[in-house]
N, C-alpha and C positions, 0 to 999 in steps of 0.2 A: 626418343622418336615421336615425331608430331602424328596425330592421327590423319588420314587421308582428307577427310572433311576440313579440318582447320588448316591443313597445308594448302587445299585449293582457296580458302579465304585468304590466306596469307599471300598467296600467288596473285590472285587477282587484285589485291591492294596494290602489289609491287608493280603491276601491269600499268597502271595508270600514270598520267603525267604529274600528279599531284606530289609534292614533297613539303615536309614541314619547314618552316623557316625558323631561324634564332631570332634573337632579340634585334639584331641588325639587319634583318632581311635576308641573310645568307642561307644558303639551302643546306638543309641537314639530311641525313640517311633517314629513310622511312624505318619506323620501328619494327615492321615486318621483316625487314632484311635480317635484323639481329635474331629474329626468331626462328629463322629457317637454318637447317644444316648446309654443309658444302654442297651437296647434291640438290637440295631445295633452292639455294642460290643459282646454281647452275640452270635449273629448271625455269627460274623466273627470267634469268637473262635470255634464254633461247625463246621463251615465249613472249617477251617484251620486244625482241628483235623481230619477229614474225608479226606482231601486232603493229608496229610502227611502219612496216611496209605496207600491209593491208590497209591502215588508215590513211596513208599517203596516196595508195592507188584509188581510193574513192573520193578523196578530198578534191574539190575543184581547183585548187591551187597546188595540188600536189604535196601538202604538208601534213605531217603525223601531228598528233596532240601535243608531243613533245616540243616540236617546232613552233606550234602556235603559242604553247606557253611560254616559251623563250621570247618569242618576238612580243608578246604581251607584256611580259617582264621588262623588256627594253624600251618599252613605249612605241612600237612600230605595229602597223597594221597592213593588211594587202587591200 
């Protein structure tokens, strides 16, 4: 079991839109995902879902950080 402090660090890392890339630029799983147990991954999912809704609610274009990252990746801007 991961201690609560380290679990919080891993959860915060997973809640960002950043993901590592492979050599061809493809998106890879965040390393923190593999360090959490099933319960921790569920918590990460729930926390990220809430975060994206909040981000979109305060964004002038109604976009989450993930939506902005995807648009930037495909070369689009608003």
